[in-house]
N, C-alpha and C positions, 0 to 999 in steps of 0.2 A: 503493500500500501505506498503511495507516495505520500509525503508530508506537504501542507500546503503551510507557509510562511508568509502573512500578506504583507509585512513591515520590518523595516529597520528603522534605527533610531540612533543620535548623534553622531560620531564621526564613527567611520569603521575601518577594519581592517580585514578584508576577505580572503586572504590567504596566510594563515599559520599552519606551517608545516605539520602534519601527522605523524611523519617517519620518524623523525628526529624523537632525542629524548627530553624530558624535562618538559612535556606539553602543557601540563597545569602549569607550572612556573610560568611558560611563553603567554600563556592566556590570562593569567594573574597579571603580568608585567604590561600587558597590551591594555589591558581595564585599567590600574594603575597610571596609566601613561595618560589616560584620558579617552580611550577608547569602549565607546558603550554595545557596538555592535561586530562581533567578531567571526570569522569563519573558519573551520577544521578542515585544512586540503588533505585530499587521499587523493595520489598520484598513481595512476596506472599506465603501465607502455604497452605496447602492443609489438610483441619480440616479432612477428611477422611469419611464425613458423605455418607451416602448410596446415590447415585444416579440413582439407578436401575429405579425408576418412571421417573427421567428426560430423562433418554437415550429414553425412548419410545416416550414420546412428542417431537412434530415437533419443541417447543421451546427448546430442549435443546442444542442445539450448543450456541445459545445466551446466555441461562443462563450461561452455562460453561463458555464463553467468557467474561462475566460481572465479574468473579474473578478476571479477570486480568485489573486494571485500565488504565488509559492511560499515556502516559511516562509523568513524571515531568520534567518541562524546566524551564529554567532560561536565563533569558535577562540581559546581562548586558551593560548599557551605555557606551559612551567613556568618562565622566565625573566619573563614578565611578571606572574606570581603572585608568583614571588619577589620582585620588586622593590619588591611592595606589601604584603609580610609575610603574604600569604594562605596559611595552613596547611592550609584545610579544603578537602576536593575539590567543587569546584562544580557544581551541577545545572542546568544551562541550557535550559530547553524552549520550545517555539515556542506562540504563542498567535494567534488569530485571532479578530479583532471585526468582526461584520456590525451595522452601522445602515440598518433601513428602516423604511418605515411601512407597506407593501401587501403581507399576507400572500398575497395569491393571485401574487406573483413568482415566475417559474419557477426562476430560477437556486436559489432555496432547495433546491429537488432536484435539478436537474440537474447541481449543482455539488458533488454529494455526494462524488464521489472528489476533488474538489481541496481540499474542507474537511477529509477524513480525513487529509490529510499533517501538519496542526497536532495537538501533544500537547491543546492546550485551546481549545475552541470558546466564545464570548462573544458574546453578542446584545444589542444595544441597541434597544429597540422604541419607535417613536416615538408609534405610536398604539395606542388601548385593542386592537383587533383583533391587532393583530401580538404585543402582550404575550401576550393568549390565547394566538394559536399559540405562542410561546415556550414558555409555562407549562405548557400543556395538551398539546400533539400533536407539537410540532415534536421529532425525535430528534437526538441530538449537541448537546445546550444544557446545558453546564457552568457557563457564569456568565452572569448578568444584570447587566448596565450600564448605569444609568438614564442620562439626559442631565439635567444638572441647570438647564440652560438652557430644558427643554422641561417647564415647572410643570403637571403634571397630577397629578391626585388619583386615583391608581390603586387599582382597587376589590380589596378586602381578600381577596375570594373567587379572585380570580385567583392574586394574590402567594401564598397559603396553598396553591394548587394547584402551582405552582413549588417549594414549601418539600415537598411532599409527595413530588418527585419527586427530592428531593434537587440540586435545583439552588441554586447559591451565589449572592450579591449582594455587591457591589462598592461600596465606598466608594473614591473617590480624593483623596489631600490633595495631590498636586500642582497642579491648578488653584486652589487657594487662595495656593499660594506662589508659583507661577511668572506669577501674572498683571502685566502690563505697570505696572499703575496702582495707587497704593494704594485708589483707589475701587474696582476690578474684584476686586482681593484680598479686599475687604471682601465684595462680594456674590458672589463664586464662596464664600468661607468659610460665609456665610450660608445660603446656597443647599444647600451639603454639609451642614451642621449640621440643617436641615429633613428633608434626605432621610434623615439618619441618624436623626432623631427617628422620624420616620414609619415606617421599619422596625422601631425599638424599639415602638412602639405598636402594628402590624399584626402582627409575627411575633415580638416580645419578641426581637430581634436576633440570632435563629438563623440560622445559615450565611451570617453576614453576616463578612466578610474586607476587610481595608484594603490599598491597594496605592498606588503614588507615581504612575503616569500619566507619569512624570516624561520630557519631551521634552530637558532641560539638566538637567547636573551638579549645579548650584546647587541645583537642586528635589528632591535626594534627602536623606532624614534617614536617620538611623541608626534600628534598629529601638525602641528602648526611649524614642526622643521621638514615633516613631509611634503606639506604645503609649500615651503620655500624650495624644497630640492627638488620639485613639480617642476618650479620654473624652467631649470636647466632642462628639462625635457619637452620645451615647447609649449608648454600650456602658459595662457595666460596668468594675472594675478588670480581674479575670480573663479577660472576654471582650475586653479590648483587647488583652490581651498575646496570647491565641489568636488575635486577629483577623491578627497577625503572623506568627502559627507554626502551630500545629497545625489550625487551621481552613482554611488552604492546604494542609497534606498531603491533608485529607479532599477536596478539590475536585482533586487531582490523582489521589487513587487513585478517585475516583467517576468520573471522566474516564477512566481505565483501563478500569473495568468499563464502561463504555459501549460503547467501542470493542468489547469484546468480547461487546457484543449485551444487557448487561443495561439495563432501563429504569429500573431504582430499585437503588443498590447497599446494599451493607449491610457499612459498614464495622464491624468487629469492635475494641471497646475494651476492653483490661484494666487495671483497677486492683488493684494490689497495697496492701493495706490490714494491716499487723500480720501479713505472712506468709501472708495469707489472698487467694485470686485469685479475683475474679469476671470475668465476660464480659459484655457488653452491646453494643449495636447501636447505630447512629446515632441512630436511633428515640427510645432510650432516653436516650442522651446530650444528646438537645434538651430531655428533660424535667428532669434533672438537672445541666445544664449551670452553670446560676447557682448553686446549692448547692456543687456540685464548686469551682467556681472560688473561692468564697468559703472554702472549707475550705483550698484550697493557697494563696490569696494573699489571707488574712486580715492580715497582719503587712504595712502600709503602706511601712515602710520597708524590707523586704527584699523584696518582693514579687515584683521582676524576679530576683531570683537566686533565690528558693524557684520557680518557675514555670521558670525556664532548666532549674534543676536535677534538677526533677521529671518534665523531659518527655525520656524516651530511647524509641527505637525508629522506625520507619518509619510511615509514615500505615496500611498494612496490619493494622499488628499495635502501637496505642499502647499505651505503659505510664507511667502515672501511679502517682505512691511518694507516697503523703500520710504526713507526718511526723507522727508519734504525740505 
């Protein structure tokens, strides 16, 4: 049975790696830094082993499903939250990231029931054919997370197809910080910056959010620090703040709509300006995003405070109060 999560709240980190040690410690650290919504990410890599025999086997479906483990969860007690002075109620989601290259792999369809156990589903396509499948035809795609070590110039038309389906794109800052040597850090940072600017050039950074991909406690950074770092990834001032807050809310809401059978979500946004309320959709928001961000965050000295204060509500109904 798929889980239906309708909203996220506060600042978000939608990529805390489940495979590493000290998972609870990393989740608590993220919450203490100021995040309210976190997603525990389980990564599955398709090895490309021939499954011809398995397809003919009556048990093929269960074997394909066994490739995908059950979601990893963390239970936090009230005492653990109080010990770190965490007063906000945390929202802990589960996420699956599938790394694959061959679009003809049967597990993508046979493991549907296992995939539906997760709140968020991300894909890392390694080939153009895989990206085309993820962007245009594959259901339950919430996030595309590119592999920065797999240097490819992705076709703009395919990336736009994903944008039209309200699929979101992830930039990770964790690899830039957690690399084992300074040389590797520089390489990872440069590649992440290149990817960020490619998305800025291709889709003007629409539907782009930033996460940690944290595998260690020391790779986590506070939301405002991440927003500042996102400026190096080609995001505007307002977009960089949204990349750790409201954009993530849209990711979670659109994911819940897909679980309900909608191939394209329709997030409703409410803007309150001088006591006049206007409604718009996520498509309208894409066109007006930069203008709105500039209006809300025009004062650099107080941008963080203003954006934090002006955002209220869940992702299903967002309210941005523009100061007169």
